[in-house]
Structure formats: structure tokens, C-alpha cells
C-alpha positions as CSV (number, residue, x, y, z in Angstrom):
1,M,99.2,-83.8,-40.0
2,H,97.3,-80.7,-39.0
3,I,93.6,-80.6,-39.6
4,Y,92.1,-77.1,-40.0
5,R,88.4,-76.7,-39.1
6,K,86.3,-73.9,-40.4
7,S,84.9,-71.7,-37.7
8,I,81.4,-70.5,-38.1
9,L,80.5,-67.1,-36.7
10,Q,77.2,-67.1,-34.8
11,P,75.6,-64.5,-32.7
12,R,75.7,-65.1,-28.9
13,K,72.1,-64.3,-28.5
14,K,69.1,-64.9,-30.7
15,I,68.2,-61.8,-32.6
16,N,64.7,-60.6,-32.3
17,T,63.3,-60.0,-35.7
18,N,59.7,-59.4,-34.8
19,Y,60.0,-55.6,-35.3
20,L,61.4,-55.9,-38.8
21,F,58.0,-55.5,-40.4
22,A,57.4,-52.3,-38.5
23,P,58.0,-49.0,-40.3
24,L,61.6,-47.8,-40.2
25,F,60.6,-44.6,-38.5
26,L,59.1,-46.6,-35.6
27,Q,62.1,-48.8,-35.5
28,E,64.4,-45.8,-35.0
29,I,62.2,-44.4,-32.2
30,S,62.0,-47.7,-30.4
31,S,65.8,-48.2,-30.6
32,L,66.5,-44.7,-29.2
33,V,63.8,-45.1,-26.5
34,R,65.3,-48.5,-25.5
35,R,68.7,-46.9,-25.1
36,L,67.2,-44.3,-22.7
37,I,65.4,-47.0,-20.7
38,I,68.7,-48.8,-20.2
39,Q,70.3,-45.6,-19.1
40,T,67.5,-45.1,-16.5
41,Q,67.8,-48.6,-15.3
42,R,71.6,-48.1,-14.7
43,R,71.1,-44.7,-13.0
44,P,67.6,-44.7,-11.4
45,S,68.4,-41.8,-9.1
46,S,66.8,-39.3,-11.5
47,L,63.6,-41.3,-11.5
48,I,63.5,-41.6,-7.7
49,S,64.4,-37.9,-7.1
50,G,61.6,-36.9,-9.4
51,I,59.2,-38.5,-7.0
52,I,60.8,-37.6,-3.7
53,Q,61.2,-33.9,-4.4
54,P,57.5,-33.0,-5.1
55,L,56.5,-35.4,-2.3
56,L,58.6,-33.4,0.2
57,W,57.0,-30.2,-1.1
58,L,53.6,-31.6,-0.6
59,I,54.3,-33.0,2.9
60,L,56.4,-30.1,4.3
61,F,54.3,-27.2,2.9
62,G,51.1,-29.0,3.8
63,A,52.4,-29.4,7.4
64,L,53.7,-25.9,7.5
65,F,50.3,-24.3,6.9
66,Q,48.0,-27.0,8.3
67,N,47.1,-24.8,11.3
68,A,46.5,-21.7,9.3
69,P,42.9,-20.3,9.2
70,V,40.9,-21.9,6.5
71,G,40.1,-18.6,4.8
72,L,43.6,-17.3,4.9
73,F,44.7,-18.8,1.6
74,T,41.6,-20.6,0.4
75,L,37.9,-20.9,1.0
76,E,36.4,-23.9,2.8
77,I,39.2,-26.3,2.1
78,K,42.4,-27.2,3.8
79,Y,45.7,-25.9,2.5
80,G,47.0,-29.4,1.8
81,Q,44.1,-29.9,-0.6
82,F,44.8,-26.6,-2.2
83,L,48.5,-27.4,-2.5
84,S,48.2,-30.8,-4.0
85,S,47.0,-29.6,-7.4
86,G,50.0,-27.3,-7.7
87,I,52.4,-30.1,-6.7
88,I,50.9,-32.4,-9.4
89,I,51.6,-29.9,-12.2
90,F,54.9,-28.9,-10.6
91,T,56.0,-32.6,-10.8
92,S,55.2,-32.8,-14.5
93,F,56.9,-29.5,-15.1
94,T,60.2,-30.4,-13.3
95,G,60.3,-33.9,-14.8
96,S,59.8,-32.6,-18.4
97,L,62.5,-30.0,-17.9
98,N,65.0,-32.8,-17.8
99,A,64.1,-34.0,-21.3
100,G,67.0,-32.3,-23.0
101,L,69.6,-33.5,-20.5
102,P,70.4,-36.9,-22.1
103,L,70.7,-35.2,-25.5
104,I,73.1,-32.5,-24.3
105,F,75.3,-35.2,-22.7
106,D,75.2,-37.1,-26.0
107,R,76.4,-33.9,-27.7
108,E,79.4,-33.6,-25.3
109,F,80.4,-37.2,-25.4
110,G,80.1,-37.5,-29.2
111,F,77.3,-40.0,-29.3
112,L,74.9,-37.6,-31.0
113,N,77.4,-37.2,-33.9
114,R,77.3,-40.9,-34.4
115,I,73.5,-40.8,-34.6
116,L,73.5,-37.9,-37.0
117,V,75.9,-39.6,-39.4
118,S,74.1,-42.9,-39.2
119,P,71.6,-43.8,-42.0
120,I,68.5,-42.8,-40.1
121,I,65.4,-41.7,-42.0
122,S,64.7,-38.4,-40.2
123,K,66.4,-36.4,-37.5
124,D,62.9,-35.9,-36.1
125,T,63.3,-39.3,-34.4
126,L,65.5,-37.6,-31.8
127,L,62.7,-35.3,-30.9
128,W,60.0,-38.1,-30.9
129,S,62.1,-40.6,-28.9
130,S,63.2,-38.1,-26.2
131,S,59.8,-36.6,-25.9
132,L,58.1,-40.0,-25.7
133,F,60.5,-41.4,-23.1
134,I,60.5,-38.3,-20.8
135,T,56.7,-38.0,-21.1
136,T,56.3,-41.6,-20.0
137,I,58.7,-41.3,-17.1
138,T,57.2,-38.0,-16.0
139,M,53.6,-39.3,-16.2
140,L,54.6,-42.2,-13.9
141,Q,56.1,-39.8,-11.4
142,T,53.1,-37.6,-11.6
143,F,50.7,-40.4,-11.1
144,T,52.7,-41.4,-8.0
145,I,52.2,-37.9,-6.6
146,V,48.5,-38.1,-7.6
147,L,48.0,-41.3,-5.6
148,C,49.8,-39.9,-2.6
149,S,48.0,-36.6,-2.5
150,F,44.6,-38.2,-3.1
151,S,45.1,-40.8,-0.4
152,L,46.3,-38.1,2.0
153,F,43.3,-35.7,1.4
154,N,40.6,-38.2,0.5
155,Y,39.7,-36.9,-2.9
156,N,36.8,-38.6,-4.8
157,L,37.7,-38.7,-8.5
158,N,35.5,-40.5,-11.0
159,N,36.8,-41.7,-14.4
160,N,35.9,-38.6,-16.3
161,R,37.9,-36.4,-13.9
162,L,40.8,-38.7,-13.8
163,Y,40.9,-38.8,-17.6
164,L,40.8,-35.0,-17.8
165,L,43.6,-34.7,-15.2
166,T,45.7,-37.1,-17.2
167,F,45.1,-35.1,-20.4
168,I,46.0,-31.8,-18.7
169,T,49.3,-33.1,-17.2
170,L,50.1,-34.7,-20.6
171,L,49.8,-31.4,-22.4
172,I,52.0,-29.6,-19.8
173,T,54.6,-32.4,-20.0
174,S,54.7,-32.6,-23.8
175,S,55.0,-28.8,-24.3
176,I,57.8,-28.3,-21.6
177,S,59.7,-31.4,-22.8
178,S,59.7,-30.1,-26.4
179,I,61.1,-26.8,-25.1
180,S,63.8,-28.6,-23.1
181,I,64.8,-30.6,-26.1
182,G,65.1,-27.5,-28.1
183,L,67.3,-25.9,-25.5
184,A,69.6,-28.9,-25.5
185,F,70.4,-28.2,-29.2
186,I,70.7,-24.4,-28.7
187,L,72.8,-24.1,-25.5
188,P,76.5,-24.7,-25.7
189,G,76.8,-27.2,-22.8
190,H,75.3,-28.9,-19.8
191,I,76.5,-26.3,-17.4
192,E,74.5,-23.6,-19.2
193,F,71.5,-26.0,-19.5
194,L,71.5,-26.8,-15.7
195,A,72.0,-23.1,-14.8
196,L,69.0,-22.2,-17.0
197,M,66.9,-25.0,-15.4
198,L,67.7,-23.6,-11.9
199,I,66.7,-20.1,-13.0
200,I,63.4,-21.3,-14.6
201,N,62.3,-23.8,-12.0
202,L,61.4,-21.8,-8.9
203,P,60.3,-18.6,-10.6
204,M,57.8,-20.6,-12.6
205,L,56.5,-22.2,-9.4
206,F,56.2,-19.0,-7.4
207,S,54.7,-17.0,-10.3
208,S,51.8,-19.5,-10.6
209,T,48.9,-20.4,-8.3
210,A,50.6,-23.5,-7.0
211,L,51.2,-22.1,-3.5
212,A,48.7,-19.3,-3.2
213,P,45.5,-18.2,-5.1
214,L,45.4,-15.2,-7.4
215,S,43.5,-13.1,-4.9
216,F,46.3,-13.5,-2.4
217,M,48.9,-12.0,-4.8
218,P,49.7,-8.3,-5.6
219,Y,48.3,-7.0,-8.8
220,W,51.6,-7.2,-10.8
221,L,52.1,-10.8,-9.8
222,Q,48.5,-11.6,-10.7
223,I,49.3,-10.4,-14.2
224,I,52.4,-12.7,-14.4
225,A,50.6,-15.6,-12.9
226,S,47.7,-15.2,-15.4
227,L,50.2,-15.4,-18.2
228,N,52.0,-18.5,-16.7
229,P,50.8,-21.7,-18.5
230,L,51.3,-23.6,-15.3
231,T,48.5,-21.6,-13.7
232,Y,46.1,-22.9,-16.4
233,G,47.0,-26.5,-15.6
234,I,46.9,-26.0,-11.8
235,E,43.6,-24.1,-11.7
236,S,42.0,-26.7,-14.1
237,I,43.0,-29.6,-11.9
238,R,42.1,-27.8,-8.7
239,F,38.7,-27.0,-10.2
240,I,37.8,-30.5,-11.4
241,S,39.0,-32.0,-8.1
242,M,37.3,-29.6,-5.8
243,V,34.0,-28.6,-7.5
244,Q,31.3,-31.2,-7.4
245,N,29.1,-30.0,-10.2
246,W,31.0,-28.6,-13.1
247,D,31.0,-28.6,-16.9
248,Y,33.4,-27.4,-19.6
249,T,31.8,-24.0,-19.8
250,S,32.4,-23.2,-16.1
251,T,34.7,-20.3,-15.3
252,V,38.0,-21.4,-13.8
253,I,40.2,-18.3,-13.9
254,K,38.5,-15.0,-13.2
255,T,40.4,-11.7,-12.7
256,I,39.8,-8.0,-13.5
257,W,41.2,-8.4,-17.0
258,I,40.9,-12.1,-17.9
259,K,38.2,-14.7,-17.6
260,L,38.7,-18.2,-18.9
261,T,36.4,-21.3,-18.9
262,L,37.6,-24.8,-18.6
263,I,37.2,-25.5,-22.4
264,Q,39.1,-22.3,-23.2
265,I,42.0,-23.3,-21.0
266,L,42.2,-26.7,-22.7
267,F,42.3,-25.0,-26.1
268,V,45.1,-22.7,-24.9
269,L,47.1,-25.7,-23.6
270,I,46.6,-27.6,-26.8
271,I,47.7,-24.6,-28.9
272,L,50.8,-24.0,-26.7
273,T,51.8,-27.7,-27.0
274,A,51.4,-27.6,-30.8
275,I,53.4,-24.4,-31.1
276,S,56.3,-25.6,-28.9
277,F,56.5,-29.0,-30.8
278,I,56.4,-27.4,-34.2
279,S,59.0,-24.8,-33.3
280,I,61.4,-27.3,-31.9
281,K,60.9,-29.6,-34.9
282,T,61.8,-26.6,-37.1
283,I,64.9,-25.9,-35.0
284,I,66.1,-29.5,-35.4
285,S,65.4,-29.6,-39.1
286,D,67.3,-26.3,-39.7
287,K,70.2,-27.3,-37.6
288,F,70.9,-30.9,-38.8
289,E,69.2,-31.3,-42.2
């Protein structure tokens, strides 16, 4: 006589239901961010390279010009101190440029189509989750470079200066990551995306004041550098880390045809961040909704 027993299907692991009372929009963002975190844990090379590359720039360029006369590039400071502010912004810039890379690989592998046909509330969660993840990772990389540069050059930052430095790098990271995510939806594939990143990366660096001040550049390059948003972030961080007595009405950028104070630069960066985020949100809405 055969005895048949009923099998009860049970999950292998206990399901965490603590987040079920959270808004659905936040649930979608947390799920997508958790997936990106798992990908980074499995392939940590991008996280490590994002720290090693700017650190090599800081060490090698600082050592290359350490014996140069003090007044050749800057006034009354060592070149390494001058360079560190540019490397901090360059770290946030290069890290945020990679924001669209996971999305463009999801497009090619078909996973993005699965997300789009799933019953998610809004396609904006793609923008929010990718931006939140890459901003967090990039800020961790940036703070590592900040600690290394400040320990090498003995900067004295109080809490107000450190908060302002964090706010400036956060604005740069948010705006560039939004643009990178938009490019991931516009460009046809990862080859074009990587090629464009290579084209953008170094010209943005050399057309800013990361490696040399405005007074050291020819006039045509001064115009380009004054229009480069990286220059605003670099000069602001350089100003608050070098000048002892400063306020928000102090002049940071001064040329023949432009003069900007610290508070004006902050407003410009905020406006650029808002414009880039709203523009990319519109692109995603028009493309998938």
C-alpha cells in the first residue's frame, strides 16, 4: 500500500517584510539600488580603479612639479596643494560619468526590457536608483581622495568648510551622473558610450583649472575654462581650503570678462544640476511612457 504525503512548498529563506509599509516608489528604488550593490560586490574593480586613478594623478603630477618655483603656477603655495582641489573634483567627475554604464549594459542584455514591462509605478525609478547609487559610490571615492590629499598637504578644514566641500562635490556628481544616464538611453550601445566618455574625460580636465590657474592659460583657453562647470567646483574648493578668512560674498573667479563670488558659483551649480536632472527626466518620460 502506497502512502502519498502532501508536500508543502516553503521559501528557503525567511522573507523580510519590514519594507512592505514603505511607499511603493521607495521599494522600487531600494530594489534597483540593491541590485547595483550586488553587481559592485561581485566586480569591485570599478570601485577600486576609481580611487587608484585620481590618486596616481595626485601623486605623479605633484611629484613632477614639486621642484618648480612656487610662483610658476601658483602664488605662495606648493603645486601639490594647488593640484589636490582639481583632483577632488576630477574624481567626482570621472566617477559620475560611469552612471550610465550599468543601464546601457542592461539595454544590451535585455534586462532593461524586463524592468520596463514589469508593473513598476514610474520609469523615473531608473533615474533615481542609478543616480543615488553612483552618487554614493562616487562620494565614497571622493572622500578617500580628500583624506589622502589633506593628509599629504596638511590642510586644516573645520566643519563648515568640510560641509561646503561635500555640497559642491555632490552637486557636480549629481549633474554629471544625470547626463551620463541620459546618454545611456540616447546612444546605441556601450562602444559609443565608452568612446564618448574617452573623448569627454581629458578635454574637460585640461580645459579647467585643475592643473593650472586661469592666469597661466592663453586667452582663448581662459574663455573655455571659465565656461567649464568643473572650474567652478575646483576654484570653490581651492578657495575655501586655501583662504583663511572668507565669506560667501568673496570673489573666487576673476577674469577680464567674468567675476563670480562664492555664493554666485553655488547658485550656478545648483541651477545646472536642476536643469540636467529635469532634462534627463523628460527624456526618460518621452522615451518609455
